Backbone as numpy.savetxt, mean C-alpha at the origin, in Angstrom:
# Nx Ny Nz CAx CAy CAz Cx Cy Cz
-10.89 18.23 -1.52 -11.07 18.33 -2.96 -12.11 17.31 -3.41
-13.15 17.77 -4.14 -14.16 16.83 -4.58 -13.64 15.96 -5.72
-14.40 14.92 -6.05 -13.92 13.92 -7.00 -13.71 14.49 -8.39
-14.56 15.42 -8.82 -14.42 15.99 -10.16 -13.14 16.80 -10.27
-12.89 17.67 -9.27 -11.67 18.48 -9.29 -10.42 17.61 -9.16
-10.54 16.58 -8.34 -9.42 15.64 -8.18 -9.08 15.00 -9.52
-10.10 14.54 -10.23 -9.90 13.87 -11.51 -9.26 14.81 -12.53
-9.73 16.06 -12.57 -9.17 17.04 -13.51 -7.70 17.32 -13.19
-7.40 17.55 -11.92 -6.03 17.84 -11.52 -5.10 16.68 -11.85
-5.55 15.48 -11.57 -4.71 14.31 -11.84 -4.48 14.13 -13.33
-5.50 14.34 -14.15 -5.35 14.19 -15.58 -4.37 15.21 -16.15
-4.44 16.43 -15.65 -3.51 17.48 -16.11 -2.08 17.11 -15.73
-1.88 16.72 -14.49 -0.54 16.32 -14.04 -0.06 15.09 -14.79
-0.98 14.16 -15.07 -0.61 12.94 -15.79 -0.08 13.24 -17.18
-0.68 14.23 -17.84 -0.20 14.61 -19.18 1.15 15.31 -19.10
1.32 16.14 -18.08 2.58 16.87 -17.93 3.74 15.91 -17.68
3.50 14.91 -16.83 4.58 14.03 -16.40 4.54 12.64 -17.03
3.73 12.46 -18.07 3.65 11.16 -18.77 3.40 10.02 -17.80
2.37 10.18 -16.99 1.98 9.17 -16.01 1.61 7.87 -16.72
1.93 6.74 -16.12 1.60 5.45 -16.69 0.10 5.31 -16.92
-0.29 4.64 -17.99 -1.71 4.54 -18.38 -2.57 3.91 -17.29
-2.04 2.87 -16.62 -2.84 2.19 -15.59 -3.24 3.15 -14.48
-2.38 4.13 -14.20 -2.61 5.03 -13.07 -3.59 6.16 -13.40
-4.13 6.17 -14.61 -5.08 7.23 -14.97 -6.40 7.11 -14.21
-6.75 5.89 -13.78 -7.96 5.73 -12.95 -7.70 6.27 -11.55
-8.79 6.67 -10.87 -8.66 7.27 -9.54 -8.97 6.26 -8.45
-8.45 6.53 -7.27 -8.59 5.60 -6.15 -10.05 5.34 -5.82
-10.90 6.37 -5.92 -12.30 6.20 -5.54 -13.09 5.40 -6.58
-12.47 5.11 -7.72 -13.09 4.23 -8.71 -12.58 2.80 -8.60
-11.70 2.54 -7.64 -11.16 1.20 -7.43 -11.59 0.72 -6.04
-12.60 -0.13 -5.95 -13.15 -0.52 -4.64 -12.13 -1.07 -3.66
-11.13 -1.80 -4.14 -10.14 -2.35 -3.20 -9.31 -1.23 -2.57
-9.04 -0.15 -3.33 -8.31 0.99 -2.75 -9.14 1.66 -1.66
-10.41 1.86 -1.94 -11.31 2.44 -0.94 -11.32 1.59 0.32
-11.35 0.27 0.14 -11.36 -0.65 1.27 -10.10 -0.54 2.12
-8.93 -0.50 1.47 -7.66 -0.43 2.20 -7.58 0.88 2.98
-7.91 1.98 2.35 -7.85 3.28 3.01 -8.76 3.30 4.24
-9.96 2.78 4.08 -10.92 2.75 5.19 -10.44 1.86 6.32
-9.94 0.67 6.00 -9.54 -0.30 7.03 -8.35 0.20 7.84
-7.34 0.77 7.18 -6.17 1.24 7.91 -6.54 2.45 8.76
-7.36 3.35 8.21 -7.82 4.50 8.99 -8.60 4.04 10.22
-9.48 3.05 10.05 -10.25 2.52 11.18 -9.36 1.81 12.18
-8.34 1.11 11.68 -7.40 0.42 12.57 -6.72 1.42 13.50
-6.24 2.52 12.93 -5.59 3.54 13.74 -6.57 4.16 14.73
-7.78 4.41 14.28 -8.79 5.02 15.15 -9.13 4.10 16.32
-9.30 2.81 16.06 -9.71 1.88 17.12 -8.57 1.54 18.08
-7.33 1.57 17.60 -6.21 1.17 18.45 -5.51 2.34 19.15
-5.56 3.54 18.56 -4.72 4.62 19.08 -5.47 5.90 19.43
-6.74 6.02 19.08 -7.49 7.22 19.42 -7.60 7.36 20.94
-7.24 8.52 21.45 -7.34 8.76 22.88 -6.22 8.17 23.71
-5.21 7.59 23.07 -4.08 7.03 23.80 -2.95 8.05 23.87
-1.85 7.65 24.50 -0.68 8.53 24.59 0.24 8.38 23.38
-0.17 7.56 22.43 0.63 7.37 21.22 0.74 8.69 20.48
1.96 9.05 20.06 2.17 10.36 19.43 2.29 10.29 17.91
2.78 9.17 17.38 3.00 9.11 15.93 2.71 7.71 15.40
2.50 7.62 14.10 2.23 6.36 13.42 2.86 6.47 12.05
3.80 5.56 11.74 4.53 5.62 10.48 4.01 4.57 9.50
3.64 5.03 8.31 3.13 4.16 7.26 4.10 4.20 6.08
4.45 3.04 5.55 5.31 2.95 4.37 4.57 2.13 3.32
4.41 2.71 2.13 3.84 1.96 1.02 4.89 1.78 -0.06
5.16 0.54 -0.42 6.07 0.23 -1.52 5.22 -0.02 -2.76
5.67 0.53 -3.90 4.86 0.44 -5.11 3.67 1.36 -5.02
3.89 2.59 -4.56 2.78 3.50 -4.24 2.15 4.15 -5.46
2.80 4.04 -6.63 2.24 4.68 -7.81 2.10 6.18 -7.62
0.89 6.68 -7.77 0.62 8.12 -7.60 0.24 8.47 -6.16
0.44 7.53 -5.24 0.28 7.82 -3.82 -1.13 7.85 -3.29
-2.07 7.26 -4.03 -3.47 7.44 -3.67 -3.90 6.66 -2.44
-3.26 5.53 -2.15 -3.60 4.81 -0.92 -2.98 5.50 0.28
-1.67 5.63 0.28 -0.98 6.22 1.44 -1.39 7.68 1.63
-1.75 8.36 0.54 -2.11 9.77 0.65 -3.48 10.04 1.21
-4.36 9.04 1.22 -5.73 9.25 1.68 -6.05 8.61 3.03
-5.10 7.95 3.65 -5.32 7.38 4.98 -5.41 8.51 6.00
-6.31 8.38 6.94 -6.54 9.42 7.94 -6.24 8.88 9.34
-5.61 9.72 10.14 -5.24 9.34 11.51 -6.13 10.03 12.52
-6.23 9.46 13.74 -6.94 10.18 14.81 -6.27 11.52 15.09
-7.00 12.47 15.65 -6.48 13.82 15.87 -5.25 13.85 16.76
-5.14 12.87 17.67 -4.02 12.90 18.61 -2.75 12.26 18.04
-2.82 11.74 16.82 -1.69 11.01 16.23 -1.08 11.81 15.08
0.25 11.98 15.13 0.97 12.54 13.99 1.29 11.40 13.03
0.76 11.47 11.83 0.97 10.41 10.86 2.17 10.77 9.97
3.14 9.85 9.91 4.32 10.02 9.06 4.18 9.02 7.92
4.13 9.51 6.68 3.82 8.65 5.54 4.94 8.71 4.50
5.35 7.52 4.05 6.35 7.40 3.00 5.77 6.59 1.85
6.05 7.02 0.63 5.67 6.26 -0.55 6.88 6.01 -1.43
7.12 4.74 -1.75 8.26 4.35 -2.60 7.74 3.79 -3.91
8.38 4.19 -5.00 8.02 3.64 -6.30 9.24 3.76 -7.22
9.29 2.90 -8.25 10.42 2.94 -9.17 10.14 3.84 -10.38
8.90 4.32 -10.52 8.53 5.17 -11.64 8.55 6.62 -11.19
9.56 7.34 -11.62 9.74 8.72 -11.16 8.64 9.65 -11.66
8.08 9.37 -12.84 7.00 10.21 -13.36 5.76 10.11 -12.49
5.43 8.89 -12.05 4.29 8.73 -11.15 4.54 9.45 -9.83
5.78 9.42 -9.36 6.10 10.10 -8.11 5.97 11.61 -8.23
6.27 12.14 -9.40 6.10 13.59 -9.61 4.64 13.98 -9.48
3.76 13.16 -10.03 2.32 13.40 -9.87 1.94 13.28 -8.40
2.44 12.25 -7.74 2.11 12.01 -6.32 2.51 13.20 -5.44
3.67 13.78 -5.71 4.14 14.89 -4.88 3.24 16.11 -5.00
2.66 16.33 -6.18 1.72 17.42 -6.36 0.38 17.12 -5.69
-0.06 15.86 -5.80 -1.37 15.49 -5.27 -1.37 15.38 -3.75
-0.26 14.91 -3.18 -0.20 14.64 -1.73 1.08 15.22 -1.14
1.15 16.54 -0.97 2.40 17.18 -0.51 2.81 16.83 0.92
1.90 16.26 1.71 2.25 15.92 3.10 2.89 14.53 3.22
2.93 13.80 2.11 3.57 12.47 2.09 5.00 12.61 1.58
5.91 11.84 2.15 7.31 11.83 1.70 7.44 10.75 0.62
7.68 11.16 -0.60 7.81 10.22 -1.70 9.28 10.06 -2.10
9.68 8.81 -2.33 11.06 8.52 -2.69 11.10 7.49 -3.82
12.02 7.69 -4.73 12.22 6.69 -5.78 12.98 5.51 -5.18
12.38 4.33 -5.22 13.02 3.18 -4.61 12.05 2.04 -4.42
12.55 0.98 -3.78 11.74 -0.22 -3.56 12.17 -0.87 -2.24
12.03 -2.18 -2.12 12.25 -2.87 -0.85 13.58 -2.51 -0.19
14.66 -2.57 -0.95 15.97 -2.36 -0.37 16.23 -0.96 0.13
15.34 -0.03 -0.22 15.51 1.36 0.21 14.79 1.66 1.51
14.03 0.70 2.01 13.33 0.85 3.30 14.16 0.14 4.35
14.79 0.88 5.21 15.66 0.23 6.19 15.84 1.13 7.42
16.04 0.49 8.52 16.41 1.14 9.77 15.45 2.26 10.18
14.17 1.96 10.11 13.17 2.89 10.63 12.06 2.06 11.27
11.35 2.65 12.19 10.19 1.96 12.75 9.02 2.12 11.80
8.44 1.00 11.38 7.32 1.01 10.43 6.11 0.41 11.12
5.13 1.24 11.43 3.92 0.73 12.07 3.04 -0.03 11.10
3.05 0.39 9.83 2.22 -0.26 8.82 2.96 -0.27 7.49
3.13 -1.46 6.93 3.78 -1.63 5.63 2.72 -2.07 4.62
2.58 -1.34 3.51 1.56 -1.62 2.51 2.21 -2.16 1.24
1.73 -3.33 0.79 2.24 -3.97 -0.43 1.03 -4.35 -1.28
0.63 -3.46 -2.17 -0.62 -3.64 -2.90 -0.39 -3.53 -4.41
-0.86 -4.52 -5.15 -1.04 -4.44 -6.60 0.23 -4.44 -7.43
1.35 -4.88 -6.90 2.54 -4.99 -7.73 3.36 -6.24 -7.45
3.05 -6.94 -6.37 3.90 -8.05 -5.93 3.66 -9.34 -6.71
2.65 -9.38 -7.56 2.22 -10.65 -8.15 2.99 -11.07 -9.39
4.00 -10.28 -9.73 4.94 -10.70 -10.76 6.33 -10.93 -10.18
6.38 -11.05 -8.86 7.64 -11.32 -8.16 7.60 -12.75 -7.63
8.63 -13.51 -7.93 8.74 -14.89 -7.46 8.60 -14.94 -5.94
7.82 -15.89 -5.39 7.61 -15.94 -3.94 8.89 -16.00 -3.12
9.88 -16.76 -3.58 11.13 -16.84 -2.83 11.84 -15.49 -2.80
11.84 -14.79 -3.94 12.47 -13.47 -4.00 11.70 -12.46 -3.16
10.37 -12.52 -3.24 9.54 -11.59 -2.47 9.75 -11.82 -0.97
9.81 -13.07 -0.57 10.04 -13.38 0.84 11.36 -12.80 1.33
12.39 -12.93 0.52 13.71 -12.40 0.88 13.65 -10.88 1.04
12.97 -10.21 0.11 12.88 -8.75 0.16 12.10 -8.29 1.40
10.98 -8.96 1.67 10.18 -8.60 2.84 10.94 -8.90 4.13
11.64 -10.04 4.14 12.35 -10.45 5.34 13.41 -9.43 5.73
14.07 -8.83 4.73 15.09 -7.81 5.02 14.46 -6.61 5.72
13.24 -6.26 5.33 12.57 -5.15 5.99 12.16 -5.54 7.41
11.61 -6.74 7.55 11.19 -7.21 8.87 12.35 -7.23 9.85
13.52 -7.64 9.38 14.70 -7.74 10.24 15.28 -6.37 10.59
15.18 -5.42 9.66 15.81 -4.11 9.87 14.86 -3.05 10.40
13.57 -3.30 10.32 12.58 -2.32 10.75 11.61 -3.00 11.73
11.05 -2.20 12.59 10.10 -2.71 13.57 8.70 -2.61 12.98
8.33 -3.58 12.12 7.07 -3.52 11.39 5.95 -4.16 12.22
4.90 -3.39 12.47 3.81 -3.90 13.29 2.69 -4.56 12.49
2.32 -3.95 11.36 1.19 -4.41 10.56 1.59 -4.43 9.09
1.28 -5.52 8.40 1.54 -5.64 6.97 0.21 -5.80 6.24
0.00 -4.98 5.23 -1.22 -5.04 4.43 -0.81 -5.43 3.01
-1.37 -6.52 2.50 -1.02 -6.97 1.16 -2.26 -7.53 0.47
-2.19 -7.59 -0.86 -3.29 -8.22 -1.57 -2.86 -9.60 -2.04
-3.83 -10.48 -2.11 -3.61 -11.83 -2.60 -4.58 -12.08 -3.75
-4.05 -12.60 -4.85 -4.88 -12.86 -6.03 -5.06 -14.35 -6.22
-6.26 -14.74 -6.56 -6.53 -16.13 -6.91 -7.04 -16.18 -8.35
-7.07 -17.39 -8.91 -7.47 -17.58 -10.30 -6.59 -16.77 -11.26
-5.26 -16.82 -11.03 -4.35 -16.01 -11.83 -3.93 -16.69 -13.14
-4.20 -17.96 -13.28 -3.78 -18.67 -14.48 -4.43 -18.05 -15.72
-3.60 -17.75 -16.71 -4.10 -17.14 -17.94 -4.30 -15.64 -17.85
-3.89 -15.02 -16.73 -4.03 -13.57 -16.57 -2.66 -12.92 -16.65
-2.62 -11.60 -16.44 -1.35 -10.87 -16.44 -0.54 -11.13 -15.17
-1.17 -11.74 -14.17 -0.50 -11.99 -12.90 0.17 -13.35 -12.90
1.38 -13.42 -12.36 2.14 -14.66 -12.42 2.02 -15.50 -11.15
1.86 -14.84 -9.98 1.93 -15.56 -8.72 0.77 -15.20 -7.80
0.35 -16.16 -7.01 -0.59 -15.95 -5.92 0.18 -16.21 -4.63
0.32 -15.20 -3.77 1.22 -15.31 -2.62 0.51 -15.73 -1.34
1.22 -16.49 -0.52 0.75 -16.96 0.78 1.49 -16.20 1.86
0.77 -15.38 2.64 1.40 -14.60 3.69 2.10 -15.43 4.73
1.56 -16.61 5.05 2.21 -17.46 6.04 3.62 -17.86 5.59
3.79 -18.08 4.29 5.11 -18.40 3.76 6.00 -17.15 3.71
5.45 -16.05 3.23 6.24 -14.83 3.07 6.77 -14.31 4.40
5.94 -14.39 5.44 6.30 -13.81 6.73 6.84 -14.85 7.71
6.94 -16.09 7.25 7.56 -17.15 8.05 6.89 -17.30 9.41
5.55 -17.15 9.43 4.75 -17.32 10.65 5.09 -16.32 11.76
5.81 -15.26 11.42 6.06 -14.19 12.40 4.84 -13.28 12.54
3.97 -13.33 11.53 2.76 -12.51 11.52 1.54 -13.42 11.34
0.43 -12.98 11.91 -0.82 -13.72 11.79 -1.86 -12.85 11.10
-2.63 -13.45 10.22 -3.66 -12.69 9.52 -4.80 -12.36 10.48
-5.12 -11.08 10.59 -6.18 -10.64 11.50 -7.44 -10.24 10.74
-7.34 -10.07 9.42 -8.53 -9.70 8.66 -8.30 -10.01 7.18
-9.39 -10.41 6.53 -9.35 -10.65 5.09 -10.59 -9.98 4.49
-10.38 -9.20 3.44 -11.49 -8.47 2.84 -12.37 -9.39 2.01
-13.47 -8.87 1.56 -14.26 -9.56 0.55 -13.46 -9.59 -0.74
-13.87 -10.39 -1.69 -13.16 -10.47 -2.95 -13.49 -9.30 -3.87
-12.47 -8.81 -4.57 -12.64 -7.75 -5.55 -12.25 -8.27 -6.92
-12.99 -7.87 -7.92 -12.71 -8.29 -9.28 -11.40 -7.68 -9.76
-10.52 -8.52 -10.28 -9.29 -8.05 -10.91 -9.38 -8.37 -12.40
-8.35 -8.06 -13.15 -8.42 -8.24 -14.60 -8.41 -9.71 -15.00
-9.04 -10.00 -16.11 -9.03 -11.33 -16.75 -9.58 -12.43 -15.86
-10.49 -12.10 -14.96 -11.13 -13.11 -14.14 -10.46 -13.43 -12.83
-9.31 -12.83 -12.55 -8.65 -13.03 -11.26 -9.47 -12.36 -10.16
-9.24 -12.79 -8.93 -9.97 -12.25 -7.78 -8.97 -11.75 -6.75
-9.20 -10.54 -6.23 -8.27 -9.90 -5.30 -8.86 -9.87 -3.89
-8.05 -10.26 -2.92 -8.41 -10.14 -1.51 -7.34 -9.32 -0.80
-7.76 -8.42 0.07 -6.81 -7.66 0.87 -6.68 -8.34 2.22
-5.45 -8.65 2.61 -5.22 -9.33 3.89 -4.37 -8.44 4.80
-4.64 -8.55 6.10 -4.00 -7.74 7.11 -3.29 -8.66 8.10
-1.99 -8.44 8.28 -1.15 -9.33 9.06 -0.49 -8.56 10.20
-0.71 -9.03 11.42 -0.16 -8.34 12.59 0.94 -9.20 13.22
2.00 -8.53 13.60 3.12 -9.23 14.21 2.71 -9.84 15.55
2.97 -11.12 15.69 2.73 -11.81 16.96 1.29 -11.89 17.37
0.36 -11.70 16.45 -1.07 -11.73 16.81 -1.50 -13.14 17.18
């Protein structure tokens, strides 16, 4: 689907389901989203293309309309299993129409349990969660699921913006994961700066 048709379809669905105003913009107009989609797709291609690996499970919490998890591409030999969790049911209704191959569920951290998660995505919603609380929520997933890669954004210069916290992955993951990549900075609202970081277990 080209960008114009995508935009029209999303706007129509957004009106039908009263989609949140922030989600009216499209993923291809948000450079950090484009970056995440490209990096995870490339990660799968470089690590699993041509191997005997049969499946790759991706879980995105706070998926909104599913535009990140819905646009990631896997190598031809890999069956990609994708889950998107969000607390806004109207956004999920839009997501289900836009990305029918993704499994969307109403829920958050506590609803992800007892599954193997090759890639966990935490983008653009964690910065109003207290670091201690966020660490506890992530830790429960790490303990109950076999998470290989965690992708999260980190914001700096948040003082005076809508964002409350700037998170440190080393603290959140208790040194169980090591950062293997950090993106260039992306402009966020009110002068804050967004970086996408990639954390691999035992790297």
